[in-house]
Z-matrix of the N, CA and C atoms (Angstrom, degrees):
N
C 1 1.381
C 2 1.462 1 112.09
N 3 1.332 2 113.84 1 134.60
C 4 1.501 3 124.44 2 -176.29
C 5 1.534 4 111.43 3 -118.66
N 6 1.315 5 120.10 4 120.33
C 7 1.423 6 126.39 5 174.67
C 8 1.486 7 113.30 6 -105.73
N 9 1.288 8 116.81 7 125.73
C 10 1.532 9 121.39 8 175.91
C 11 1.419 10 107.19 9 -122.27
N 12 1.396 11 112.50 10 129.35
C 13 1.532 12 120.46 11 173.47
C 14 1.446 13 108.45 12 -89.92
N 15 1.298 14 114.09 13 128.06
C 16 1.334 15 122.11 14 -176.36
C 17 1.637 16 112.41 15 -124.06
N 18 1.260 17 120.94 16 127.45
C 19 1.499 18 127.63 17 179.10
C 20 1.469 19 108.22 18 -71.51
N 21 1.389 20 115.93 19 149.21
C 22 1.440 21 120.36 20 166.01
C 23 1.490 22 114.79 21 -50.06
N 24 1.377 23 112.96 22 144.30
C 25 1.540 24 117.41 23 178.92
C 26 1.521 25 102.24 24 -63.83
N 27 1.378 26 111.80 25 157.08
C 28 1.395 27 121.89 26 175.27
C 29 1.656 28 107.47 27 -148.61
N 30 1.210 29 113.08 28 160.33
C 31 1.534 30 120.84 29 179.24
C 32 1.412 31 110.31 30 -130.07
N 33 1.393 32 118.11 31 140.00
C 34 1.428 33 123.61 32 179.69
C 35 1.550 34 110.60 33 -133.38
N 36 1.223 35 119.64 34 135.91
C 37 1.462 36 129.53 35 -2.18
C 38 1.595 37 111.96 36 -74.37
N 39 1.301 38 117.94 37 169.13
C 40 1.490 39 120.20 38 173.68
C 41 1.544 40 112.72 39 -82.66
N 42 1.448 41 113.52 40 -26.97
C 43 1.490 42 116.72 41 173.07
C 44 1.505 43 108.25 42 -132.47
N 45 1.288 44 113.05 43 146.98
C 46 1.562 45 121.57 44 169.60
C 47 1.506 46 108.12 45 -149.04
N 48 1.250 47 107.49 46 140.83
C 49 1.537 48 118.12 47 169.80
C 50 1.512 49 105.20 48 -110.83
N 51 1.348 50 113.36 49 125.29
C 52 1.482 51 121.01 50 179.81
C 53 1.507 52 110.22 51 -122.90
N 54 1.379 53 109.51 52 132.30
C 55 1.463 54 119.75 53 -179.91
C 56 1.538 55 106.94 54 -71.64
N 57 1.341 56 116.99 55 135.34
C 58 1.363 57 116.58 56 -177.62
C 59 1.616 58 106.83 57 -86.21
N 60 1.355 59 111.12 58 127.10
C 61 1.537 60 120.72 59 -178.61
C 62 1.504 61 102.16 60 -160.33
N 63 1.301 62 113.75 61 150.40
C 64 1.497 63 119.69 62 -173.37
C 65 1.581 64 112.34 63 -67.20
N 66 1.203 65 121.49 64 -25.13
C 67 1.461 66 122.00 65 177.02
C 68 1.421 67 112.39 66 -108.48
N 69 1.327 68 126.09 67 16.28
C 70 1.479 69 128.38 68 -179.82
C 71 1.495 70 109.87 69 -94.84
N 72 1.380 71 112.92 70 142.06
C 73 1.465 72 118.64 71 178.31
C 74 1.481 73 109.47 72 -153.35
N 75 1.237 74 124.18 73 165.98
C 76 1.611 75 122.87 74 177.47
C 77 1.481 76 104.90 75 -142.53
N 78 1.345 77 113.90 76 143.61
C 79 1.484 78 122.08 77 172.27
C 80 1.597 79 114.72 78 -102.93
N 81 1.193 80 111.94 79 122.94
C 82 1.509 81 117.69 80 172.37
C 83 1.527 82 107.02 81 -94.55
N 84 1.298 83 113.18 82 144.17
C 85 1.491 84 117.83 83 179.60
C 86 1.558 85 114.06 84 -107.99
N 87 1.337 86 109.51 85 130.07
C 88 1.624 87 114.61 86 -179.75
C 89 1.501 88 105.32 87 -88.68
N 90 1.324 89 109.75 88 132.00
C 91 1.433 90 119.66 89 175.60
C 92 1.514 91 114.80 90 -112.23
N 93 1.301 92 121.78 91 144.61
C 94 1.401 93 130.78 92 170.57
C 95 1.578 94 106.21 93 66.21
N 96 1.323 95 113.76 94 -152.53
C 97 1.522 96 116.68 95 -177.44
C 98 1.518 97 114.89 96 74.32
N 99 1.306 98 115.59 97 -179.93
C 100 1.431 99 123.29 98 -177.46
C 101 1.450 100 116.03 99 -79.62
N 102 1.322 101 120.56 100 -18.38
C 103 1.427 102 128.88 101 -171.74
C 104 1.465 103 116.83 102 97.19
N 105 1.309 104 119.48 103 -7.62
C 106 1.510 105 123.32 104 176.66
C 107 1.516 106 110.19 105 -112.68
N 108 1.282 107 120.20 106 109.88
C 109 1.435 108 122.44 107 -169.02
C 110 1.635 109 111.47 108 -127.65
N 111 1.338 110 110.00 109 155.68
C 112 1.403 111 118.50 110 170.91
C 113 1.528 112 107.46 111 -114.41
N 114 1.312 113 117.26 112 119.94
C 115 1.381 114 126.75 113 -174.30
C 116 1.556 115 110.34 114 -109.52
N 117 1.258 116 118.22 115 126.46
C 118 1.463 117 123.60 116 179.14
C 119 1.602 118 111.61 117 -135.07
N 120 1.268 119 118.25 118 150.71
C 121 1.412 120 120.67 119 165.09
C 122 1.584 121 107.21 120 -119.20
N 123 1.350 122 114.43 121 158.70
C 124 1.466 123 116.96 122 -170.16
C 125 1.503 124 110.27 123 -93.19
N 126 1.285 125 123.36 124 -1.20
C 127 1.461 126 124.39 125 -179.68
C 128 1.585 127 111.94 126 -154.25
N 129 1.345 128 111.92 127 93.63
C 130 1.469 129 118.64 128 -174.61
C 131 1.643 130 108.68 129 -76.06
N 132 1.303 131 115.80 130 -8.78
C 133 1.550 132 115.47 131 175.01
C 134 1.506 133 109.42 132 -74.93
N 135 1.370 134 116.29 133 -31.21
C 136 1.475 135 123.99 134 178.77
C 137 1.499 136 117.99 135 -74.16
N 138 1.361 137 112.71 136 -34.96
C 139 1.523 138 123.26 137 -171.06
C 140 1.474 139 112.83 138 -160.67
N 141 1.312 140 112.13 139 159.67
C 142 1.508 141 125.23 140 175.05
C 143 1.505 142 105.47 141 -108.74
N 144 1.386 143 120.99 142 140.80
C 145 1.508 144 119.33 143 166.88
C 146 1.484 145 105.84 144 -114.45
N 147 1.439 146 105.98 145 159.40
C 148 1.556 147 115.16 146 175.34
C 149 1.506 148 102.10 147 -137.13
N 150 1.361 149 115.23 148 122.15
C 151 1.456 150 123.39 149 175.63
C 152 1.544 151 104.24 150 -142.51
N 153 1.362 152 114.48 151 128.85
C 154 1.395 153 122.34 152 170.16
C 155 1.505 154 115.17 153 -95.72
N 156 1.326 155 119.30 154 124.90
C 157 1.447 156 116.91 155 175.82
C 158 1.501 157 117.87 156 -45.13
N 159 1.350 158 119.71 157 123.02
C 160 1.349 159 125.35 158 178.13
C 161 1.544 160 111.46 159 100.65
N 162 1.220 161 112.91 160 -15.77
C 163 1.486 162 119.57 161 -179.22
C 164 1.621 163 106.45 162 -90.10
N 165 1.398 164 106.93 163 150.50
C 166 1.535 165 113.96 164 -171.51
C 167 1.660 166 105.93 165 -104.89
N 168 1.261 167 118.84 166 17.31
C 169 1.487 168 121.62 167 174.19
C 170 1.463 169 115.99 168 -118.95
N 171 1.248 170 120.73 169 142.59
C 172 1.446 171 127.11 170 169.59
C 173 1.426 172 112.09 171 -117.34
N 174 1.340 173 120.67 172 124.52
C 175 1.416 174 123.24 173 -178.07
C 176 1.461 175 104.21 174 -106.11
N 177 1.485 176 113.89 175 132.16
C 178 1.451 177 121.50 176 179.75
C 179 1.611 178 106.44 177 -115.88
N 180 1.366 179 112.22 178 123.53
C 181 1.477 180 124.36 179 176.45
C 182 1.461 181 110.07 180 -98.89
N 183 1.343 182 124.29 181 109.02
C 184 1.523 183 119.54 182 176.86
C 185 1.496 184 112.20 183 -73.78
N 186 1.329 185 113.22 184 148.42
C 187 1.420 186 125.36 185 178.39
C 188 1.482 187 113.27 186 -122.04
N 189 1.313 188 119.06 187 -42.62
C 190 1.514 189 128.05 188 175.34
C 191 1.481 190 113.93 189 -138.28
N 192 1.355 191 122.06 190 163.42
C 193 1.410 192 124.19 191 170.83
C 194 1.435 193 115.88 192 -67.90
N 195 1.352 194 115.45 193 148.37
C 196 1.430 195 125.55 194 176.02
C 197 1.551 196 115.23 195 138.46
N 198 1.239 197 115.95 196 173.97
C 199 1.493 198 120.64 197 -174.79
C 200 1.662 199 108.16 198 -92.37
N 201 1.278 200 111.62 199 147.92
C 202 1.541 201 115.22 200 179.64
C 203 1.597 202 102.24 201 -139.71
N 204 1.335 203 112.54 202 160.80
C 205 1.448 204 118.16 203 179.24
C 206 1.635 205 102.46 204 -126.48
N 207 1.313 206 111.51 205 127.06
C 208 1.393 207 115.93 206 170.49
C 209 1.503 208 114.73 207 -97.45
N 210 1.403 209 120.24 208 129.96
C 211 1.456 210 120.88 209 -175.73
C 212 1.604 211 106.95 210 -120.59
N 213 1.317 212 111.94 211 130.06
C 214 1.519 213 116.99 212 176.65
C 215 1.620 214 104.30 213 -117.83
N 216 1.225 215 109.58 214 126.48
C 217 1.560 216 118.78 215 -178.51
C 218 1.505 217 105.32 216 -122.36
N 219 1.388 218 113.72 217 132.74
C 220 1.527 219 120.72 218 177.25
C 221 1.420 220 107.76 219 -79.69
N 222 1.325 221 118.69 220 118.17
C 223 1.503 222 126.29 221 -178.67
C 224 1.536 223 112.46 222 -65.68
N 225 1.340 224 111.85 223 -39.75
C 226 1.489 225 116.46 224 -175.28
C 227 1.452 226 111.23 225 -87.12
N 228 1.361 227 120.43 226 -5.93
C 229 1.431 228 121.66 227 176.57
C 230 1.515 229 110.70 228 -122.19
N 231 1.298 230 122.53 229 71.41
C 232 1.445 231 124.93 230 -171.19
C 233 1.471 232 116.03 231 -53.67
N 234 1.302 233 121.60 232 -32.29
C 235 1.399 234 125.81 233 177.97
C 236 1.555 235 119.27 234 -85.71
N 237 1.249 236 110.23 235 -5.34
C 238 1.515 237 119.55 236 178.87
C 239 1.515 238 115.46 237 -68.45
N 240 1.276 239 115.30 238 152.44
C 241 1.550 240 118.50 239 -179.60
C 242 1.555 241 108.11 240 -63.34
N 243 1.334 242 113.01 241 154.08
C 244 1.505 243 119.04 242 -178.58
C 245 1.507 244 100.66 243 -95.84
N 246 1.302 245 125.12 244 137.34
C 247 1.373 246 130.84 245 175.95
C 248 1.512 247 108.76 246 -89.15
N 249 1.405 248 118.96 247 139.97
C 250 1.509 249 124.21 248 -171.64
C 251 1.424 250 104.90 249 -135.60
N 252 1.431 251 117.58 250 136.02
C 253 1.461 252 125.86 251 171.11
C 254 1.552 253 103.54 252 -131.66
N 255 1.327 254 112.28 253 152.16
C 256 1.466 255 118.91 254 179.60
C 257 1.508 256 105.24 255 -118.55
N 258 1.366 257 113.26 256 147.53
C 259 1.457 258 120.91 257 179.38
C 260 1.513 259 109.45 258 -138.92
N 261 1.267 260 118.47 259 128.52
C 262 1.486 261 126.02 260 172.24
C 263 1.518 262 107.78 261 -98.70
N 264 1.323 263 114.90 262 117.82
C 265 1.452 264 118.69 263 170.94
C 266 1.471 265 104.72 264 -93.07
N 267 1.335 266 116.72 265 123.66
C 268 1.475 267 116.75 266 -173.93
C 269 1.491 268 108.39 267 -145.87
N 270 1.353 269 109.39 268 159.41
C 271 1.453 270 120.22 269 168.11
C 272 1.451 271 107.68 270 -91.64
N 273 1.289 272 117.86 271 173.87
C 274 1.540 273 119.59 272 -179.34
C 275 1.565 274 107.30 273 -81.16
N 276 1.220 275 115.13 274 117.72
C 277 1.520 276 118.54 275 178.29
C 278 1.560 277 110.28 276 -77.00
N 279 1.346 278 116.72 277 -42.89
C 280 1.501 279 120.13 278 177.24
C 281 1.408 280 109.12 279 -156.50
N 282 1.373 281 116.47 280 160.72
C 283 1.360 282 124.53 281 171.91
C 284 1.578 283 114.74 282 -110.97
N 285 1.281 284 120.69 283 137.50
C 286 1.401 285 120.02 284 176.51
C 287 1.547 286 108.75 285 -110.22
N 288 1.317 287 114.91 286 131.94
C 289 1.472 288 116.21 287 175.64
C 290 1.448 289 112.18 288 -111.88
N 291 1.325 290 115.65 289 135.20
C 292 1.468 291 124.24 290 -179.91
C 293 1.502 292 112.42 291 -116.37
N 294 1.338 293 120.55 292 109.74
C 295 1.391 294 120.21 293 -178.63
C 296 1.611 295 110.74 294 -113.24
N 297 1.348 296 119.14 295 149.73
C 298 1.399 297 123.73 296 -176.69
C 299 1.556 298 107.05 297 -65.42
N 300 1.253 299 121.37 298 -35.30
C 301 1.438 300 124.27 299 -177.12
C 302 1.604 301 111.80 300 -106.50
N 303 1.237 302 117.35 301 178.81
C 304 1.388 303 115.60 302 -178.85
C 305 1.579 304 109.02 303 -99.74
N 306 1.228 305 118.44 304 -23.17
C 307 1.507 306 120.94 305 -179.54
C 308 1.508 307 110.73 306 -122.09
N 309 1.310 308 116.47 307 149.96
C 310 1.471 309 119.69 308 171.67
C 311 1.471 310 108.70 309 -122.11
N 312 1.391 311 115.21 310 120.69
C 313 1.402 312 119.64 311 -179.28
C 314 1.481 313 113.22 312 -64.06
N 315 1.200 314 120.67 313 145.68
C 316 1.456 315 124.05 314 178.76
C 317 1.530 316 104.51 315 -70.02
N 318 1.371 317 113.77 316 135.78
C 319 1.505 318 125.15 317 -179.61
C 320 1.490 319 114.03 318 77.11
N 321 1.308 320 119.98 319 7.41
C 322 1.492 321 125.05 320 174.05
C 323 1.530 322 108.54 321 -104.67
N 324 1.320 323 113.42 322 171.02
C 325 1.403 324 119.63 323 -177.79
C 326 1.475 325 108.91 324 -125.46
N 327 1.321 326 120.05 325 154.72
C 328 1.425 327 123.04 326 -178.61
C 329 1.555 328 110.48 327 -155.70
N 330 1.355 329 118.41 328 146.45
C 331 1.473 330 115.72 329 175.71
C 332 1.612 331 108.61 330 -83.70
N 333 1.395 332 111.03 331 132.16
C 334 1.413 333 115.44 332 -176.99
C 335 1.531 334 106.44 333 -117.37
N 336 1.409 335 119.02 334 155.83
C 337 1.435 336 121.42 335 172.09
C 338 1.575 337 101.13 336 -104.44
N 339 1.273 338 114.13 337 131.28
C 340 1.477 339 119.58 338 -177.20
C 341 1.621 340 103.85 339 -122.07
N 342 1.291 341 108.47 340 130.64
C 343 1.610 342 119.30 341 -179.59
C 344 1.467 343 105.17 342 -119.39
N 345 1.276 344 120.16 343 120.69
C 346 1.611 345 123.41 344 170.51
C 347 1.427 346 109.57 345 -87.65
N 348 1.239 347 123.05 346 130.99
C 349 1.499 348 126.41 347 -177.87
C 350 1.594 349 109.01 348 -112.89
N 351 1.296 350 111.56 349 134.30
C 352 1.593 351 115.95 350 -177.96
C 353 1.542 352 110.71 351 -82.24
N 354 1.263 353 110.61 352 -175.10
C 355 1.538 354 118.16 353 -179.11
C 356 1.514 355 113.38 354 -61.33
N 357 1.400 356 120.74 355 -27.88
C 358 1.326 357 119.37 356 -179.15
C 359 1.525 358 112.50 357 -97.80
N 360 1.295 359 114.89 358 20.52
C 361 1.536 360 120.71 359 -178.92
C 362 1.425 361 122.45 360 68.11
N 363 1.418 362 115.01 361 20.62
C 364 1.423 363 126.11 362 -177.41
C 365 1.574 364 105.77 363 -104.24
N 366 1.425 365 116.49 364 139.49
C 367 1.491 366 117.17 365 -179.95
C 368 1.607 367 103.97 366 -73.49
N 369 1.361 368 109.32 367 148.69
C 370 1.526 369 117.79 368 168.51
C 371 1.427 370 106.24 369 -75.07
N 372 1.459 371 116.82 370 159.88
C 373 1.393 372 120.80 371 -179.56
C 374 1.605 373 107.37 372 -71.74
């Protein structure tokens, strides 16, 4: 007889904000669990998901703006906790520019830090 202790499945990251663009996607990583998972998203109008049985990555392809929930259930451990991650598919709500000086002279150049902010007011990675 062989006994194997398996931790509940988890997904990383728990939250992700993704810029909506035709070629954009993001991979979530599945941690722990038995290795056999059921992966679902709550709204297939907003995104498509790709997961191959036995693989520990879930790729999300955005289609429309809005929030989605990704659920990972361990098939071989029916009483185990379900892992959940949230994703916001968003356009850029605003840009924040940070310059080392206060004024930029016309015709000159300067390095700027640009931060793109999503619909919830959080910066994109």
